[in-house]
C-alpha positions as CSV (number, residue, x, y, z in Angstrom):
1,X,-52.2,-17.6,33.9
2,X,-48.5,-17.8,33.0
3,X,-46.2,-19.6,35.4
4,X,-42.8,-18.6,36.6
5,X,-39.5,-19.6,35.0
6,X,-38.3,-22.9,36.4
7,X,-35.8,-22.7,39.2
8,X,-32.8,-25.1,39.5
9,X,-31.4,-26.0,42.9
10,X,-28.0,-27.7,43.0
11,X,-27.2,-30.4,45.6
12,X,-24.1,-32.3,46.7
13,X,-25.5,-35.5,48.2
14,X,-28.9,-36.9,49.3
15,X,-28.8,-35.1,52.7
16,X,-28.1,-31.8,51.0
17,X,-30.9,-32.3,48.5
18,X,-33.3,-33.3,51.3
19,X,-32.4,-30.2,53.3
20,X,-32.8,-27.9,50.3
21,X,-36.2,-29.4,49.3
22,X,-37.3,-29.2,53.0
23,X,-36.5,-25.5,53.2
24,X,-38.4,-24.9,50.0
25,X,-41.4,-26.8,51.2
26,X,-41.3,-24.8,54.5
27,X,-41.2,-21.6,52.5
28,X,-44.0,-22.6,50.2
29,X,-46.4,-24.1,52.7
30,X,-45.7,-22.2,55.9
31,X,-44.6,-18.7,54.7
32,X,-46.2,-18.4,51.3
33,X,-49.3,-20.3,52.4
34,X,-49.5,-22.4,49.3
35,X,-52.1,-25.2,49.9
36,X,-50.7,-28.7,50.4
37,X,-52.9,-30.1,47.7
38,X,-51.3,-27.6,45.2
39,X,-47.8,-29.1,45.6
40,X,-46.4,-32.4,44.2
41,X,-43.1,-34.1,44.5
42,X,-42.0,-35.9,41.4
43,X,-38.9,-38.0,41.9
44,X,-36.7,-39.7,39.3
45,X,-36.6,-42.7,41.6
46,X,-39.2,-44.6,43.6
47,X,-39.7,-43.1,47.1
48,X,-37.8,-46.0,48.7
49,X,-34.7,-45.2,46.5
50,X,-35.0,-41.5,46.5
51,X,-33.2,-38.8,48.5
52,X,-36.1,-39.2,50.9
53,X,-35.6,-42.9,51.5
54,X,-34.1,-42.4,55.0
55,X,-36.9,-40.2,56.1
56,X,-39.9,-39.6,53.9
57,X,-40.8,-36.1,55.2
58,X,-40.0,-32.5,54.2
59,X,-40.4,-29.7,56.7
60,X,-42.4,-31.9,59.0
61,X,-44.8,-33.0,56.3
62,X,-44.9,-36.7,55.5
63,X,-44.2,-37.6,51.9
64,X,-46.3,-40.6,50.6
65,X,-46.7,-42.2,47.2
66,X,-49.8,-41.2,45.3
67,X,-52.7,-43.5,45.1
68,X,-54.6,-44.5,42.0
69,X,-56.7,-41.3,42.3
70,X,-53.6,-39.1,42.2
71,X,-53.9,-38.0,45.8
72,X,-51.6,-38.6,48.8
73,X,-54.4,-40.5,50.6
74,X,-53.1,-39.4,53.9
75,X,-54.3,-36.1,55.4
76,X,-51.5,-33.6,55.8
77,X,-49.1,-35.4,53.5
78,X,-47.3,-34.4,50.4
79,X,-47.9,-36.6,47.3
80,X,-44.9,-38.2,45.6
81,X,-44.7,-40.0,42.3
82,X,-42.2,-40.9,39.6
83,X,-42.7,-39.2,36.2
84,X,-44.3,-42.4,34.8
85,X,-46.8,-42.6,37.8
86,X,-47.6,-38.8,37.6
87,X,-48.2,-38.8,33.9
88,X,-51.5,-37.2,33.1
89,X,-51.7,-35.4,36.5
90,X,-50.6,-31.9,37.4
91,X,-50.0,-29.5,40.3
92,X,-49.5,-25.8,40.6
93,X,-46.1,-26.4,42.2
94,X,-43.8,-29.3,41.3
95,X,-40.5,-30.2,43.0
96,X,-38.5,-32.5,40.7
97,X,-36.1,-34.4,42.8
98,X,-33.1,-36.7,42.2
99,X,-31.9,-35.4,38.8
100,X,-28.6,-37.1,39.6
101,X,-27.0,-37.7,36.2
102,X,-28.2,-41.2,35.7
103,X,-29.4,-42.1,32.3
104,X,-32.9,-42.4,33.6
105,X,-32.9,-39.0,35.2
106,X,-31.6,-37.3,32.1
107,X,-33.8,-39.1,29.6
108,X,-35.5,-36.2,27.8
109,X,-38.9,-38.0,27.8
110,X,-38.8,-38.4,31.6
111,X,-37.7,-34.8,32.2
112,X,-40.4,-33.6,29.9
113,X,-43.2,-35.6,31.6
114,X,-42.0,-34.5,35.0
115,X,-41.5,-30.8,34.2
116,X,-44.7,-30.5,32.2
117,X,-46.8,-31.4,35.3
118,X,-46.2,-28.0,36.9
119,X,-48.9,-25.4,36.1
120,X,-47.2,-22.4,37.8
121,X,-43.9,-23.2,39.4
122,X,-41.2,-25.8,38.8
123,X,-38.3,-26.4,41.1
124,X,-35.7,-28.9,39.7
125,X,-33.1,-30.4,42.1
126,X,-30.0,-31.3,40.1
127,X,-26.8,-32.8,41.4
128,X,-23.8,-30.5,41.2
129,X,-21.8,-31.0,38.0
130,X,-24.7,-32.5,36.1
131,X,-25.8,-30.8,32.8
132,X,-29.4,-31.2,32.1
133,X,-30.5,-31.4,28.4
134,X,-32.1,-28.2,27.3
135,X,-30.9,-26.0,30.1
136,X,-28.8,-26.1,33.2
């Protein structure tokens, strides 16, 4: 099965990014009825330093770092990982957060590892004004 074209979502600040990611999660899980286990959040920063640092939840679903088995380990939670931690895993839907223009977030290898984890849908959250290598 062929996936959809990646979608880029632009944000101004952490609160704006959190709000847009939350709206997308609500759409996916509550309206489109995508199963929670089919979605992964891949962030360019550790959860404690990400746009979710103040409140690790999206649309009422807690966001927790993945365990060694690649799962959230908490019923009803979204799984979160950095590209390095999520390497070798995949999900039908991936939200790639915190592409903020830092050298780490624009490193082609990190972008590739994060983006290639999506089987069907990839949503990339990029700070306004940042140009991503290879498109957008």
